[in-house]
C-alpha positions as CSV (number, residue, x, y, z in Angstrom):
1,M,-3.5,158.9,158.9
2,N,-2.7,156.7,161.5
3,D,-3.0,153.7,159.1
4,V,-0.4,155.6,156.2
5,R,2.1,156.2,159.2
6,D,2.3,152.8,160.7
7,A,2.7,151.5,157.3
8,L,5.2,153.7,156.5
9,R,7.3,153.6,159.8
10,R,7.2,149.7,159.3
11,Q,8.8,150.1,155.4
12,L,11.4,152.1,157.3
13,E,12.2,149.8,159.9
14,A,12.1,146.4,157.6
15,R,15.1,148.7,155.8
16,G,17.3,149.0,159.2
17,L,16.9,152.4,159.5
18,D,15.8,153.7,163.0
19,V,12.7,155.7,163.1
20,T,11.4,157.8,165.8
21,D,8.8,160.8,166.6
22,D,8.9,163.8,169.2
23,T,8.4,162.3,172.7
24,V,5.0,163.8,173.4
25,A,4.0,162.5,169.8
26,T,1.4,165.8,169.0
27,R,2.1,166.1,165.2
28,G,2.5,163.0,164.2
29,E,5.7,163.1,161.9
30,I,8.3,160.4,162.2
31,Y,12.4,160.7,161.7
32,V,14.9,158.7,160.5
33,R,17.8,158.8,162.8
34,G,21.1,159.4,161.5
35,T,24.5,159.8,162.7
36,G,24.8,161.6,166.1
37,D,21.3,161.1,166.5
38,L,20.3,163.8,164.5
39,A,17.5,163.7,161.9
40,A,18.2,162.3,158.2
41,G,14.9,162.9,157.4
42,L,11.4,164.3,158.4
43,F,8.1,162.9,157.4
44,E,5.3,164.5,157.6
45,F,1.5,163.0,156.1
46,K,-0.9,165.6,154.4
47,R,-3.8,164.7,152.6
48,T,-3.2,167.5,150.0
49,A,-0.3,169.0,148.4
50,R,-1.4,172.6,149.4
51,E,-1.9,171.5,152.6
52,A,1.9,170.7,152.7
53,I,2.9,174.0,151.7
54,E,0.5,175.7,154.2
55,T,1.8,173.5,157.0
56,M,5.2,172.1,156.6
57,Y,8.1,174.9,158.0
58,Q,8.9,177.5,155.2
59,G,11.4,179.6,156.8
60,H,15.6,179.0,155.9
61,W,15.6,175.3,154.9
62,T,19.7,175.2,154.0
63,E,20.9,172.3,152.0
64,S,23.2,171.1,155.3
65,M,19.3,170.4,156.9
66,P,17.9,166.8,156.4
67,P,15.6,166.3,154.0
68,R,11.4,166.9,154.1
69,F,9.0,164.2,152.7
70,A,5.2,165.3,152.1
71,V,3.9,161.8,152.4
72,L,0.9,162.2,150.1
73,P,-2.2,160.3,148.4
74,A,-0.9,159.1,145.1
75,D,-4.5,160.4,143.3
76,G,-3.7,163.9,143.9
77,S,-0.2,163.7,142.4
78,N,-1.6,165.6,139.4
79,D,-1.9,169.0,141.2
80,P,-0.2,171.7,140.2
81,D,0.9,172.7,143.7
82,F,3.5,169.6,143.7
83,E,5.8,172.2,141.9
84,L,5.9,174.3,144.8
85,L,6.8,171.8,146.7
86,E,9.8,171.3,145.0
87,Q,10.3,174.7,145.1
88,M,10.0,174.3,149.0
89,H,12.7,171.6,148.8
90,I,9.8,169.2,149.8
91,I,10.2,165.6,148.7
92,P,6.5,164.1,148.0
93,L,6.5,160.3,149.0
94,L,3.2,159.3,147.9
95,H,0.8,156.1,148.9
96,E,-1.9,154.2,147.5
97,D,-4.3,151.8,149.2
98,A,-3.3,148.4,147.6
99,E,-6.1,146.0,148.1
100,G,-6.3,147.2,151.6
101,T,-2.4,147.4,151.9
102,V,-0.8,150.9,152.1
103,A,1.7,151.1,149.6
104,F,4.6,153.2,149.1
105,I,5.3,154.7,145.3
106,E,9.0,154.9,144.8
107,L,10.1,154.5,148.4
108,D,13.5,153.4,147.9
109,E,14.4,156.2,145.6
110,A,12.7,158.4,148.1
111,L,14.9,157.2,150.8
112,S,18.2,157.2,148.4
113,R,18.0,161.2,149.6
114,L,18.4,160.6,153.0
115,R,21.1,161.4,155.1
116,V,21.9,158.5,157.2
């Protein structure tokens, strides 16, 4: 999972985004910092859509809060749980291993949802 996290961080930084994580790095999420030093987007790394459903914040999420991205392997994209992710306002960001390199599918489209 760390290779995916590191690859996404490099891709975000290459696009000029300010990327950070929690100060003790216990959970592994990364954030894009936006205006006023507030989170413009939160990226959590999961193995399956079901894991994302069960572990990502399920409380009240308002439109004014930053978007949440579940970074998931592309090979599970046919999972019916993806529909529930959408209902929870969690945006799937799919990745695949392309010849030893982590590639993100439709990354720029996903990033258009950041609040920067």
